[in-house]
Z-matrix of the N, CA and C atoms (Angstrom, degrees):
N
C 1 1.581
C 2 1.511 1 105.75
N 3 1.348 2 114.00 1 -46.21
C 4 1.547 3 118.46 2 178.16
C 5 1.529 4 112.39 3 -60.02
N 6 1.213 5 114.41 4 -40.08
C 7 1.508 6 121.55 5 -179.19
C 8 1.527 7 107.19 6 -68.49
N 9 1.307 8 121.30 7 -40.11
C 10 1.455 9 120.42 8 174.09
C 11 1.466 10 113.82 9 -60.28
N 12 1.352 11 114.49 10 -49.00
C 13 1.502 12 118.14 11 -179.56
C 14 1.487 13 112.52 12 -59.69
N 15 1.333 14 118.68 13 -34.08
C 16 1.414 15 124.76 14 178.09
C 17 1.624 16 108.57 15 -63.72
N 18 1.302 17 111.18 16 -44.48
C 19 1.508 18 118.21 17 177.46
C 20 1.551 19 113.14 18 -57.57
N 21 1.374 20 112.95 19 -45.07
C 22 1.446 21 118.63 20 -175.13
C 23 1.505 22 105.57 21 -67.20
N 24 1.367 23 119.03 22 -45.75
C 25 1.469 24 120.41 23 -176.85
C 26 1.522 25 110.54 24 -63.23
N 27 1.310 26 114.34 25 -38.85
C 28 1.496 27 120.27 26 178.44
C 29 1.538 28 110.49 27 -59.82
N 30 1.403 29 116.43 28 -43.64
C 31 1.416 30 120.94 29 -178.40
C 32 1.506 31 112.79 30 -72.42
N 33 1.398 32 115.74 31 -32.94
C 34 1.549 33 116.43 32 175.50
C 35 1.400 34 108.12 33 -71.86
N 36 1.356 35 123.40 34 -36.64
C 37 1.488 36 123.14 35 -178.28
C 38 1.592 37 110.43 36 -66.94
N 39 1.285 38 115.00 37 -32.92
C 40 1.498 39 119.00 38 -178.96
C 41 1.571 40 108.15 39 -70.89
N 42 1.285 41 114.70 40 -33.49
C 43 1.560 42 121.25 41 177.84
C 44 1.603 43 109.67 42 -64.21
N 45 1.368 44 110.37 43 -49.50
C 46 1.415 45 116.23 44 -177.53
C 47 1.510 46 113.26 45 -63.31
N 48 1.345 47 117.43 46 -43.51
C 49 1.507 48 124.57 47 178.21
C 50 1.533 49 108.97 48 -63.52
N 51 1.321 50 115.63 49 -41.70
C 52 1.424 51 120.98 50 178.61
C 53 1.518 52 111.14 51 -63.77
N 54 1.266 53 117.24 52 -39.64
C 55 1.529 54 121.57 53 178.73
C 56 1.483 55 108.33 54 -68.80
N 57 1.305 56 118.73 55 -35.40
C 58 1.436 57 121.14 56 -174.89
C 59 1.555 58 109.89 57 -71.36
N 60 1.332 59 114.02 58 -34.89
C 61 1.474 60 122.20 59 -176.82
C 62 1.443 61 111.25 60 -85.26
N 63 1.302 62 120.31 61 -13.89
C 64 1.450 63 121.20 62 -177.54
C 65 1.639 64 110.87 63 -66.56
N 66 1.257 65 119.44 64 129.73
C 67 1.456 66 121.19 65 179.21
C 68 1.549 67 113.52 66 -56.31
N 69 1.307 68 117.76 67 135.59
C 70 1.403 69 122.58 68 177.44
C 71 1.506 70 111.19 69 -67.18
N 72 1.350 71 116.97 70 145.16
C 73 1.531 72 117.88 71 177.51
C 74 1.517 73 105.60 72 -76.69
N 75 1.321 74 113.21 73 130.63
C 76 1.384 75 120.12 74 176.38
C 77 1.611 76 111.35 75 -100.82
N 78 1.319 77 109.65 76 129.63
C 79 1.430 78 111.32 77 -174.28
C 80 1.574 79 108.62 78 -78.70
N 81 1.234 80 113.64 79 133.36
C 82 1.492 81 121.26 80 -177.15
C 83 1.507 82 112.11 81 -72.46
N 84 1.290 83 116.46 82 129.91
C 85 1.436 84 119.44 83 -177.38
C 86 1.569 85 112.18 84 -82.65
N 87 1.278 86 113.61 85 141.45
C 88 1.521 87 118.11 86 178.96
C 89 1.600 88 100.56 87 -95.88
N 90 1.335 89 110.31 88 116.95
C 91 1.464 90 114.87 89 179.50
C 92 1.610 91 106.29 90 -124.24
N 93 1.277 92 118.61 91 129.86
C 94 1.503 93 122.98 92 176.16
C 95 1.459 94 110.47 93 -89.70
N 96 1.380 95 114.86 94 111.86
C 97 1.410 96 122.15 95 -172.98
C 98 1.528 97 112.02 96 -123.64
N 99 1.340 98 115.47 97 -2.59
C 100 1.406 99 124.24 98 177.06
C 101 1.532 100 111.10 99 -102.94
N 102 1.308 101 116.75 100 125.91
C 103 1.507 102 125.50 101 -178.41
C 104 1.556 103 105.97 102 -61.71
N 105 1.267 104 118.07 103 -34.69
C 106 1.502 105 122.85 104 -177.58
C 107 1.586 106 108.26 105 -70.88
N 108 1.281 107 113.44 106 -37.86
C 109 1.495 108 118.75 107 177.01
C 110 1.517 109 112.10 108 -67.82
N 111 1.318 110 113.46 109 -39.14
C 112 1.464 111 118.50 110 176.23
C 113 1.531 112 109.61 111 -65.01
N 114 1.323 113 117.71 112 -48.31
C 115 1.455 114 115.78 113 -178.62
C 116 1.562 115 115.26 114 -60.97
N 117 1.383 116 109.56 115 -31.19
C 118 1.576 117 115.77 116 178.20
C 119 1.554 118 106.24 117 -67.07
N 120 1.246 119 118.69 118 -39.28
C 121 1.526 120 124.77 119 -175.66
C 122 1.586 121 104.82 120 -66.99
N 123 1.296 122 119.17 121 -39.23
C 124 1.441 123 124.29 122 -175.63
C 125 1.565 124 106.24 123 -69.78
N 126 1.334 125 118.75 124 -40.52
C 127 1.416 126 124.60 125 179.34
C 128 1.560 127 111.05 126 -60.53
N 129 1.379 128 112.32 127 -40.54
C 130 1.498 129 117.33 128 -175.03
C 131 1.559 130 111.04 129 -81.27
N 132 1.380 131 113.47 130 -22.73
C 133 1.475 132 117.58 131 179.01
C 134 1.532 133 106.17 132 -151.62
N 135 1.274 134 119.39 133 105.87
C 136 1.542 135 123.22 134 -177.34
C 137 1.551 136 109.63 135 -60.07
N 138 1.249 137 118.28 136 -21.65
C 139 1.528 138 121.63 137 -178.75
C 140 1.503 139 110.74 138 -67.99
N 141 1.308 140 113.11 139 -15.11
C 142 1.602 141 118.27 140 -179.84
C 143 1.504 142 112.46 141 -79.36
N 144 1.270 143 116.86 142 -8.79
C 145 1.467 144 119.00 143 -174.58
C 146 1.543 145 108.09 144 -69.74
N 147 1.369 146 114.68 145 137.76
C 148 1.416 147 124.73 146 175.01
C 149 1.562 148 104.78 147 -93.83
N 150 1.321 149 116.23 148 110.57
C 151 1.448 150 127.90 149 -176.31
C 152 1.498 151 109.75 150 -95.49
N 153 1.376 152 116.69 151 133.26
C 154 1.450 153 116.51 152 174.57
C 155 1.537 154 105.94 153 -75.26
N 156 1.339 155 110.35 154 123.36
C 157 1.495 156 120.53 155 -173.85
C 158 1.545 157 111.43 156 -64.75
N 159 1.247 158 121.06 157 -44.15
C 160 1.529 159 121.88 158 -179.36
C 161 1.518 160 112.06 159 -62.89
N 162 1.326 161 114.10 160 -34.13
C 163 1.566 162 115.05 161 178.74
C 164 1.443 163 111.68 162 -74.48
N 165 1.385 164 118.79 163 -31.47
C 166 1.473 165 118.56 164 178.56
C 167 1.487 166 112.84 165 -81.67
N 168 1.290 167 118.05 166 -31.65
C 169 1.401 168 124.49 167 -179.70
C 170 1.550 169 110.87 168 -130.43
N 171 1.391 170 119.55 169 87.86
C 172 1.322 171 125.80 170 -167.26
C 173 1.574 172 111.47 171 -68.15
N 174 1.349 173 116.03 172 -24.12
C 175 1.464 174 117.82 173 -175.63
C 176 1.527 175 113.01 174 -80.99
N 177 1.330 176 115.75 175 -7.46
C 178 1.509 177 119.89 176 175.97
C 179 1.431 178 109.42 177 -71.58
N 180 1.342 179 117.18 178 141.09
C 181 1.450 180 123.40 179 172.51
C 182 1.471 181 115.88 180 -95.33
N 183 1.273 182 117.65 181 134.49
C 184 1.562 183 117.75 182 175.92
C 185 1.515 184 114.38 183 -104.39
N 186 1.262 185 116.43 184 142.77
C 187 1.424 186 123.50 185 169.13
C 188 1.596 187 108.21 186 -142.66
N 189 1.246 188 111.90 187 74.40
C 190 1.482 189 121.46 188 -174.70
C 191 1.551 190 111.41 189 -73.14
N 192 1.304 191 110.73 190 88.88
C 193 1.481 192 116.93 191 -173.64
C 194 1.477 193 116.85 192 -60.59
N 195 1.293 194 117.40 193 -31.28
C 196 1.413 195 122.76 194 -176.04
C 197 1.614 196 111.89 195 -81.40
N 198 1.276 197 116.18 196 -0.67
C 199 1.481 198 119.92 197 170.55
C 200 1.520 199 108.74 198 -99.45
N 201 1.322 200 115.44 199 8.48
C 202 1.468 201 122.43 200 172.80
C 203 1.546 202 112.20 201 -130.86
N 204 1.288 203 117.06 202 -170.09
C 205 1.473 204 119.72 203 178.77
C 206 1.575 205 110.49 204 -99.05
N 207 1.334 206 111.95 205 -2.41
C 208 1.454 207 119.89 206 -177.30
C 209 1.592 208 107.54 207 -80.80
N 210 1.221 209 122.38 208 67.95
C 211 1.456 210 126.59 209 178.65
C 212 1.479 211 110.02 210 -154.28
N 213 1.310 212 119.09 211 176.79
C 214 1.516 213 123.84 212 -176.41
C 215 1.469 214 109.56 213 -70.11
N 216 1.323 215 119.80 214 -20.82
C 217 1.483 216 121.15 215 -179.34
C 218 1.557 217 109.69 216 -84.45
N 219 1.349 218 115.91 217 -19.30
C 220 1.452 219 119.35 218 -176.98
C 221 1.492 220 115.47 219 58.91
N 222 1.307 221 113.15 220 31.34
C 223 1.538 222 119.75 221 175.17
C 224 1.483 223 111.64 222 -154.14
N 225 1.262 224 117.98 223 158.40
C 226 1.456 225 125.85 224 176.87
C 227 1.501 226 110.88 225 -70.76
N 228 1.371 227 115.21 226 116.46
C 229 1.462 228 115.05 227 -178.40
C 230 1.650 229 109.94 228 -107.41
N 231 1.278 230 117.27 229 -21.75
C 232 1.508 231 118.61 230 -178.71
C 233 1.629 232 105.94 231 -114.17
N 234 1.256 233 111.34 232 140.92
C 235 1.532 234 115.48 233 176.69
C 236 1.518 235 109.80 234 -79.19
N 237 1.241 236 121.54 235 -20.91
C 238 1.474 237 123.89 236 179.84
C 239 1.512 238 110.08 237 -129.25
N 240 1.348 239 112.93 238 148.12
C 241 1.465 240 117.93 239 -176.80
C 242 1.596 241 105.22 240 -98.73
N 243 1.319 242 111.98 241 82.08
C 244 1.502 243 116.39 242 -173.24
C 245 1.489 244 107.95 243 -138.30
N 246 1.344 245 120.59 244 164.07
C 247 1.392 246 124.05 245 -179.16
C 248 1.496 247 110.41 246 -138.81
N 249 1.332 248 115.75 247 131.41
C 250 1.434 249 122.89 248 -177.50
C 251 1.526 250 111.93 249 -127.41
N 252 1.251 251 121.40 250 153.06
C 253 1.464 252 125.02 251 171.03
C 254 1.513 253 111.00 252 -155.55
N 255 1.366 254 119.52 253 160.12
C 256 1.413 255 123.94 254 179.08
C 257 1.559 256 110.47 255 -60.70
N 258 1.284 257 115.87 256 150.15
C 259 1.487 258 119.30 257 -175.30
C 260 1.511 259 113.68 258 -49.48
N 261 1.283 260 124.63 259 -48.01
C 262 1.517 261 123.16 260 -179.59
C 263 1.521 262 110.39 261 -62.44
N 264 1.262 263 120.77 262 -32.53
C 265 1.490 264 122.40 263 -179.68
C 266 1.508 265 107.43 264 -69.69
N 267 1.318 266 120.64 265 -46.55
C 268 1.487 267 125.25 266 174.59
C 269 1.504 268 111.58 267 -53.63
N 270 1.371 269 113.27 268 -45.92
C 271 1.462 270 116.49 269 -179.41
C 272 1.515 271 110.86 270 -59.16
N 273 1.366 272 114.46 271 -45.02
C 274 1.485 273 115.14 272 177.86
C 275 1.414 274 114.46 273 -64.81
N 276 1.380 275 121.90 274 -38.01
C 277 1.476 276 123.74 275 175.73
C 278 1.531 277 109.47 276 -62.00
N 279 1.245 278 121.06 277 -33.85
C 280 1.478 279 123.87 278 179.14
C 281 1.602 280 108.23 279 -62.41
N 282 1.281 281 114.02 280 -46.15
C 283 1.477 282 119.82 281 177.25
C 284 1.460 283 115.34 282 -64.19
N 285 1.350 284 113.47 283 -41.53
C 286 1.485 285 121.54 284 174.11
C 287 1.533 286 113.11 285 -61.21
N 288 1.310 287 116.04 286 -44.85
C 289 1.465 288 120.28 287 -177.47
C 290 1.571 289 107.73 288 -68.55
N 291 1.220 290 117.49 289 -34.59
C 292 1.447 291 119.07 290 177.50
C 293 1.515 292 112.64 291 -69.65
N 294 1.263 293 119.14 292 -39.16
C 295 1.443 294 124.76 293 177.73
C 296 1.550 295 112.27 294 -65.81
N 297 1.330 296 113.16 295 -41.27
C 298 1.448 297 117.91 296 -177.19
C 299 1.528 298 108.59 297 -73.31
N 300 1.260 299 119.39 298 -30.96
C 301 1.456 300 123.50 299 179.68
C 302 1.460 301 112.36 300 -58.10
N 303 1.320 302 118.85 301 -30.22
C 304 1.402 303 123.09 302 -177.27
C 305 1.584 304 109.21 303 -69.26
N 306 1.336 305 116.64 304 -18.88
C 307 1.496 306 124.72 305 -177.13
C 308 1.529 307 106.66 306 -101.15
N 309 1.340 308 117.85 307 -5.69
C 310 1.480 309 120.55 308 -179.15
C 311 1.525 310 109.78 309 92.54
N 312 1.338 311 120.70 310 8.00
C 313 1.428 312 124.14 311 -174.30
C 314 1.603 313 108.34 312 -109.89
N 315 1.334 314 112.36 313 164.04
C 316 1.504 315 118.71 314 173.42
C 317 1.516 316 106.01 315 -152.10
N 318 1.378 317 113.01 316 -178.43
C 319 1.472 318 120.86 317 179.19
C 320 1.460 319 113.31 318 -100.46
N 321 1.299 320 111.56 319 143.44
C 322 1.496 321 120.62 320 166.64
C 323 1.490 322 110.67 321 -116.96
N 324 1.275 323 118.09 322 119.90
C 325 1.548 324 120.23 323 -175.84
C 326 1.519 325 110.81 324 -100.96
N 327 1.343 326 110.35 325 130.80
C 328 1.487 327 121.51 326 175.42
C 329 1.476 328 113.93 327 -93.54
N 330 1.317 329 113.78 328 -33.47
C 331 1.557 330 118.90 329 -174.79
C 332 1.471 331 109.98 330 -164.01
N 333 1.362 332 116.45 331 148.08
C 334 1.472 333 117.49 332 175.48
C 335 1.531 334 107.15 333 -137.90
N 336 1.431 335 115.82 334 -114.08
C 337 1.475 336 116.11 335 176.98
C 338 1.556 337 107.30 336 -62.37
N 339 1.456 338 114.51 337 140.45
C 340 1.363 339 119.72 338 -176.57
C 341 1.501 340 106.27 339 -138.13
N 342 1.381 341 120.31 340 118.74
C 343 1.451 342 125.78 341 -175.41
C 344 1.617 343 106.39 342 -57.35
N 345 1.324 344 114.34 343 141.25
C 346 1.391 345 124.27 344 177.40
C 347 1.533 346 118.51 345 -41.01
N 348 1.428 347 110.42 346 -46.59
C 349 1.454 348 121.43 347 -177.03
C 350 1.495 349 108.22 348 -57.97
N 351 1.229 350 119.96 349 -34.05
C 352 1.541 351 121.47 350 -177.54
C 353 1.537 352 108.40 351 -71.71
N 354 1.316 353 121.06 352 -37.87
C 355 1.391 354 124.97 353 -178.84
C 356 1.536 355 107.22 354 -62.89
N 357 1.291 356 115.24 355 -37.76
C 358 1.508 357 118.79 356 176.99
C 359 1.501 358 111.82 357 -60.68
N 360 1.339 359 114.62 358 -43.11
C 361 1.443 360 120.02 359 -179.40
C 362 1.524 361 112.70 360 -66.16
N 363 1.297 362 114.83 361 -39.49
C 364 1.457 363 123.92 362 178.46
C 365 1.552 364 114.73 363 -59.76
N 366 1.446 365 110.37 364 -39.70
C 367 1.457 366 113.88 365 -179.87
C 368 1.550 367 113.04 366 -77.22
N 369 1.291 368 113.88 367 -28.37
C 370 1.497 369 115.44 368 174.76
C 371 1.473 370 112.32 369 -63.03
N 372 1.325 371 118.51 370 -42.72
C 373 1.438 372 121.86 371 -168.90
C 374 1.515 373 118.95 372 -101.97
N 375 1.418 374 115.72 373 -11.10
C 376 1.503 375 118.69 374 -178.08
C 377 1.574 376 110.71 375 -67.44
N 378 1.284 377 114.29 376 137.16
C 379 1.427 378 119.57 377 179.26
C 380 1.525 379 111.08 378 -78.00
N 381 1.341 380 116.17 379 -25.85
C 382 1.460 381 119.51 380 175.52
C 383 1.523 382 110.88 381 -123.58
N 384 1.260 383 119.69 382 103.77
C 385 1.511 384 125.07 383 -177.16
C 386 1.534 385 111.51 384 -59.66
N 387 1.297 386 118.92 385 -20.81
C 388 1.409 387 120.16 386 -175.45
C 389 1.582 388 113.03 387 -67.41
N 390 1.367 389 113.77 388 -19.02
C 391 1.413 390 121.72 389 -175.54
C 392 1.522 391 112.36 390 -101.34
N 393 1.314 392 119.12 391 1.99
C 394 1.473 393 123.34 392 179.82
C 395 1.508 394 110.57 393 -130.73
N 396 1.317 395 118.95 394 154.45
C 397 1.443 396 121.09 395 -173.19
C 398 1.478 397 107.41 396 -85.34
N 399 1.399 398 118.05 397 142.30
C 400 1.388 399 123.38 398 176.95
C 401 1.525 400 113.13 399 -75.94
N 402 1.264 401 122.56 400 120.67
C 403 1.461 402 126.56 401 -177.16
C 404 1.533 403 113.41 402 -56.99
N 405 1.339 404 116.70 403 -19.46
C 406 1.509 405 120.64 404 175.71
C 407 1.426 406 114.05 405 -66.04
N 408 1.339 407 117.51 406 -26.75
C 409 1.418 408 125.44 407 169.86
C 410 1.446 409 121.91 408 -103.35
N 411 1.422 410 114.07 409 -23.53
C 412 1.354 411 119.92 410 -175.77
C 413 1.543 412 109.07 411 86.84
N 414 1.377 413 117.31 412 173.38
C 415 1.328 414 122.32 413 176.66
C 416 1.481 415 116.69 414 -121.31
N 417 1.316 416 116.90 415 153.48
C 418 1.501 417 115.80 416 175.17
C 419 1.562 418 115.06 417 -63.57
N 420 1.249 419 111.24 418 -23.68
C 421 1.498 420 119.78 419 170.80
C 422 1.488 421 109.68 420 -57.27
N 423 1.420 422 115.36 421 -46.78
C 424 1.456 423 123.96 422 177.49
C 425 1.492 424 115.22 423 -60.14
N 426 1.310 425 116.19 424 -21.46
C 427 1.448 426 121.38 425 179.77
C 428 1.508 427 112.73 426 -95.41
N 429 1.420 428 116.33 427 0.13
C 430 1.402 429 119.36 428 -177.88
C 431 1.482 430 115.37 429 70.92
N 432 1.407 431 111.66 430 23.07
C 433 1.497 432 117.24 431 -175.19
C 434 1.526 433 112.97 432 -122.36
N 435 1.341 434 118.39 433 14.91
C 436 1.416 435 122.02 434 173.56
C 437 1.533 436 110.64 435 -129.59
N 438 1.377 437 111.25 436 146.83
C 439 1.442 438 120.00 437 -179.09
C 440 1.522 439 111.26 438 -132.15
N 441 1.282 440 119.30 439 130.58
C 442 1.486 441 121.59 440 171.35
C 443 1.482 442 108.16 441 -98.20
N 444 1.355 443 120.25 442 125.31
C 445 1.488 444 120.44 443 -175.22
C 446 1.503 445 112.14 444 -154.87
N 447 1.352 446 114.42 445 173.68
C 448 1.499 447 118.40 446 172.75
C 449 1.521 448 107.28 447 -147.68
N 450 1.285 449 118.10 448 -177.14
C 451 1.487 450 122.49 449 179.52
C 452 1.523 451 111.94 450 -100.93
N 453 1.257 452 119.84 451 143.84
C 454 1.478 453 125.01 452 172.43
C 455 1.505 454 112.52 453 -124.73
N 456 1.344 455 115.86 454 158.75
C 457 1.405 456 119.94 455 171.14
C 458 1.472 457 107.77 456 -86.71
N 459 1.282 458 121.39 457 125.10
C 460 1.477 459 126.90 458 -170.20
C 461 1.516 460 109.94 459 -68.00
N 462 1.325 461 117.52 460 -29.14
C 463 1.522 462 121.36 461 -178.71
C 464 1.417 463 106.58 462 -71.86
N 465 1.344 464 119.53 463 -53.54
C 466 1.493 465 121.30 464 -174.83
C 467 1.442 466 118.11 465 -93.46
N 468 1.339 467 114.65 466 -17.21
C 469 1.449 468 118.84 467 -178.76
C 470 1.530 469 112.57 468 77.72
N 471 1.258 470 117.85 469 2.24
C 472 1.428 471 123.29 470 -178.37
C 473 1.500 472 111.59 471 -85.10
N 474 1.400 473 117.48 472 145.98
C 475 1.413 474 127.29 473 176.12
C 476 1.496 475 107.17 474 -61.93
N 477 1.364 476 114.65 475 144.22
C 478 1.435 477 121.60 476 166.29
C 479 1.454 478 109.01 477 -81.46
N 480 1.403 479 116.51 478 151.68
C 481 1.467 480 123.97 479 179.03
C 482 1.476 481 111.63 480 -60.27
N 483 1.353 482 114.90 481 123.86
C 484 1.509 483 121.01 482 174.42
C 485 1.528 484 108.63 483 -121.27
N 486 1.395 485 116.85 484 168.55
C 487 1.462 486 116.56 485 -176.36
C 488 1.516 487 115.83 486 -61.21
N 489 1.348 488 114.45 487 -32.08
C 490 1.517 489 119.49 488 -177.44
C 491 1.541 490 106.93 489 -144.65
N 492 1.369 491 114.54 490 162.97
C 493 1.422 492 115.70 491 168.44
C 494 1.555 493 114.39 492 -67.10
N 495 1.286 494 116.49 493 166.44
C 496 1.513 495 120.14 494 175.48
C 497 1.470 496 108.04 495 -59.62
N 498 1.381 497 114.16 496 141.82
C 499 1.484 498 124.78 497 174.42
C 500 1.520 499 113.65 498 64.51
N 501 1.335 500 115.03 499 22.89
C 502 1.476 501 117.28 500 174.77
C 503 1.583 502 109.79 501 -73.64
N 504 1.260 503 112.02 502 139.42
C 505 1.466 504 120.76 503 177.04
C 506 1.553 505 114.35 504 -90.24
N 507 1.335 506 118.21 505 6.39
C 508 1.404 507 119.38 506 -177.58
C 509 1.571 508 112.22 507 -81.39
N 510 1.335 509 109.44 508 165.51
C 511 1.533 510 118.22 509 -179.54
C 512 1.553 511 107.48 510 -61.06
N 513 1.298 512 121.90 511 -34.76
C 514 1.438 513 124.02 512 -175.54
C 515 1.504 514 113.70 513 -66.61
N 516 1.263 515 115.62 514 -11.64
C 517 1.487 516 118.62 515 172.31
C 518 1.470 517 116.92 516 -68.38
N 519 1.382 518 117.58 517 -18.74
C 520 1.456 519 119.26 518 179.00
C 521 1.454 520 115.86 519 -61.10
N 522 1.297 521 115.92 520 146.04
C 523 1.507 522 119.58 521 -171.10
C 524 1.467 523 112.35 522 -67.32
N 525 1.372 524 120.51 523 -21.04
C 526 1.406 525 120.95 524 179.28
C 527 1.552 526 115.20 525 -114.93
N 528 1.368 527 116.47 526 20.66
C 529 1.311 528 121.63 527 -173.67
C 530 1.636 529 108.35 528 -66.01
N 531 1.302 530 118.16 529 133.77
C 532 1.358 531 117.92 530 -168.11
C 533 1.577 532 115.77 531 -93.17
N 534 1.319 533 111.59 532 -36.08
C 535 1.437 534 116.58 533 -172.72
C 536 1.615 535 113.98 534 -82.48
N 537 1.353 536 109.73 535 69.83
C 538 1.485 537 115.71 536 -178.59
C 539 1.571 538 105.08 537 -137.60
N 540 1.318 539 117.04 538 166.92
C 541 1.463 540 121.15 539 -178.37
C 542 1.564 541 108.98 540 -61.81
N 543 1.362 542 112.88 541 159.68
C 544 1.528 543 116.69 542 176.41
C 545 1.414 544 106.51 543 -63.54
N 546 1.305 545 124.19 544 -44.99
C 547 1.367 546 128.50 545 -176.36
C 548 1.540 547 112.05 546 -57.18
N 549 1.298 548 116.13 547 -49.70
C 550 1.429 549 125.07 548 -178.71
C 551 1.552 550 108.36 549 -61.04
N 552 1.361 551 116.87 550 -44.42
C 553 1.442 552 124.21 551 -178.76
C 554 1.470 553 110.30 552 -59.26
N 555 1.385 554 112.56 553 -48.55
C 556 1.456 555 121.16 554 -174.82
C 557 1.538 556 109.88 555 -63.52
N 558 1.232 557 119.71 556 -42.20
C 559 1.477 558 125.54 557 177.25
C 560 1.477 559 112.98 558 -70.31
N 561 1.273 560 119.25 559 -40.26
C 562 1.444 561 124.99 560 174.06
C 563 1.546 562 113.93 561 -62.42
N 564 1.337 563 113.37 562 -44.83
C 565 1.434 564 116.86 563 -173.71
C 566 1.548 565 111.07 564 -77.76
N 567 1.350 566 116.17 565 -26.88
C 568 1.450 567 120.98 566 174.74
C 569 1.557 568 108.18 567 -66.03
N 570 1.386 569 117.26 568 -44.79
C 571 1.436 570 119.71 569 -178.59
C 572 1.543 571 109.21 570 -63.50
N 573 1.248 572 117.85 571 -47.80
C 574 1.473 573 124.96 572 -178.88
C 575 1.511 574 110.45 573 -57.04
N 576 1.389 575 117.90 574 -41.39
C 577 1.426 576 120.74 575 -177.87
C 578 1.483 577 116.73 576 -74.87
N 579 1.386 578 115.26 577 -36.27
C 580 1.459 579 121.51 578 177.14
C 581 1.608 580 110.51 579 -70.77
N 582 1.284 581 116.31 580 -38.18
C 583 1.410 582 120.98 581 179.44
C 584 1.598 583 109.77 582 -64.75
N 585 1.329 584 111.19 583 -48.15
C 586 1.467 585 120.67 584 -177.70
C 587 1.611 586 110.69 585 -58.58
N 588 1.248 587 114.62 586 -32.38
C 589 1.466 588 121.80 587 -174.50
C 590 1.558 589 107.08 588 -63.71
N 591 1.311 590 116.42 589 -29.51
C 592 1.435 591 125.39 590 -175.06
C 593 1.549 592 115.41 591 -109.80
N 594 1.347 593 112.45 592 24.29
C 595 1.475 594 121.58 593 178.05
C 596 1.558 595 115.34 594 69.22
N 597 1.297 596 115.64 595 29.52
C 598 1.421 597 120.68 596 175.35
C 599 1.434 598 108.94 597 -115.16
N 600 1.308 599 120.13 598 102.40
C 601 1.518 600 124.16 599 -167.72
C 602 1.637 601 111.17 600 -101.13
N 603 1.251 602 113.16 601 129.73
C 604 1.497 603 122.26 602 178.28
C 605 1.504 604 113.64 603 -57.55
N 606 1.312 605 113.07 604 140.49
C 607 1.503 606 117.95 605 173.06
C 608 1.518 607 108.92 606 -78.62
N 609 1.220 608 120.62 607 141.23
C 610 1.510 609 124.88 608 -170.23
C 611 1.493 610 110.81 609 -59.67
N 612 1.273 611 117.32 610 -45.69
C 613 1.593 612 115.43 611 -177.30
C 614 1.583 613 115.22 612 -102.12
N 615 1.395 614 115.50 613 17.84
C 616 1.498 615 118.40 614 -179.35
C 617 1.539 616 107.75 615 -145.53
N 618 1.359 617 116.12 616 98.63
C 619 1.514 618 116.56 617 -177.14
C 620 1.527 619 115.06 618 -62.74
N 621 1.361 620 114.60 619 -14.05
C 622 1.500 621 117.02 620 179.96
C 623 1.560 622 115.19 621 -92.44
N 624 1.290 623 113.68 622 -11.79
C 625 1.557 624 120.22 623 -174.72
C 626 1.500 625 112.55 624 -96.07
N 627 1.410 626 116.56 625 124.44
C 628 1.413 627 122.45 626 -178.77
C 629 1.424 628 113.10 627 -126.83
N 630 1.361 629 119.29 628 130.46
C 631 1.442 630 124.41 629 -174.51
C 632 1.640 631 110.08 630 -106.61
N 633 1.298 632 120.22 631 134.72
C 634 1.425 633 118.91 632 174.13
C 635 1.485 634 108.19 633 -73.49
N 636 1.358 635 111.86 634 134.23
C 637 1.482 636 120.67 635 -174.20
C 638 1.533 637 115.94 636 -55.92
N 639 1.322 638 114.61 637 -24.67
C 640 1.479 639 117.02 638 -174.68
C 641 1.606 640 107.94 639 -108.27
N 642 1.315 641 117.19 640 34.09
C 643 1.419 642 119.18 641 -178.71
C 644 1.500 643 119.44 642 -62.13
N 645 1.360 644 114.20 643 -27.78
C 646 1.482 645 118.35 644 179.95
C 647 1.482 646 119.44 645 -58.20
N 648 1.341 647 114.79 646 -19.21
C 649 1.486 648 117.73 647 -176.73
C 650 1.492 649 112.96 648 -89.32
N 651 1.348 650 116.56 649 5.68
C 652 1.462 651 120.30 650 -176.16
C 653 1.543 652 107.49 651 -113.65
N 654 1.329 653 114.38 652 143.98
C 655 1.497 654 120.61 653 -178.20
C 656 1.574 655 108.11 654 -80.07
N 657 1.328 656 117.14 655 157.55
C 658 1.409 657 124.22 656 166.93
C 659 1.511 658 109.59 657 -68.90
N 660 1.375 659 117.08 658 143.18
C 661 1.484 660 121.59 659 -175.04
C 662 1.473 661 109.62 660 -125.50
N 663 1.316 662 114.92 661 147.48
C 664 1.524 663 120.89 662 173.00
C 665 1.489 664 112.01 663 -137.05
N 666 1.320 665 115.40 664 52.64
C 667 1.418 666 123.25 665 -174.10
C 668 1.515 667 108.74 666 -113.51
N 669 1.325 668 124.79 667 116.09
C 670 1.423 669 125.43 668 -175.85
C 671 1.530 670 118.60 669 -64.97
N 672 1.275 671 118.02 670 147.88
C 673 1.466 672 119.91 671 -176.26
C 674 1.590 673 114.34 672 -46.44
N 675 1.333 674 112.06 673 -41.88
C 676 1.491 675 115.92 674 -177.41
C 677 1.451 676 117.87 675 -61.86
N 678 1.378 677 115.10 676 -13.53
C 679 1.402 678 115.33 677 179.95
C 680 1.571 679 113.02 678 -101.10
N 681 1.318 680 111.11 679 1.27
C 682 1.529 681 116.24 680 -174.84
C 683 1.531 682 107.77 681 -96.93
């Protein structure tokens, strides 16, 4: 009887270990990589359109770092220095730019829609994975629902003081980091508040990154700028 019980326990243990070692099922991502597929999605829902931000809001300033070597990758990632976002995101940015202009400020955009293939490259080479999206989930940038930006003085075109430079991997890049100058905190908090007013919410560890509140309704995209 004791021998039988030991056999049962041994069999049960082998099942548990086997279950623990069994690879977890990975959900397959849906990524729109065909321009025709993208066009069909826009036809069914105009909000799916990726609109070129500079054309829609001429007063916005662009500094597309990933079209240069001035970025954390130290290499050119985009063939064109352009910025796109879904229609509702651009409409929100229009309102934000208008409100900021009353204070003499405006937006400078570093990045917006990002093709999925670029996110894969970022993840491979980033020294700190906490500051880049995991390709297993995709990025809100890939959905055309995230924008990296800062504030500028409209008269001078110069950036306002912020806690860190764009794409800093330091702790001070966090949206609520306290040990910063009063000027930097004031500017950062103004940007966060104005963006939130129009459903663009700051990312916890990056004061420059803002996600559209309704991002979940948009597909991941992998269409390069030159095809848009």
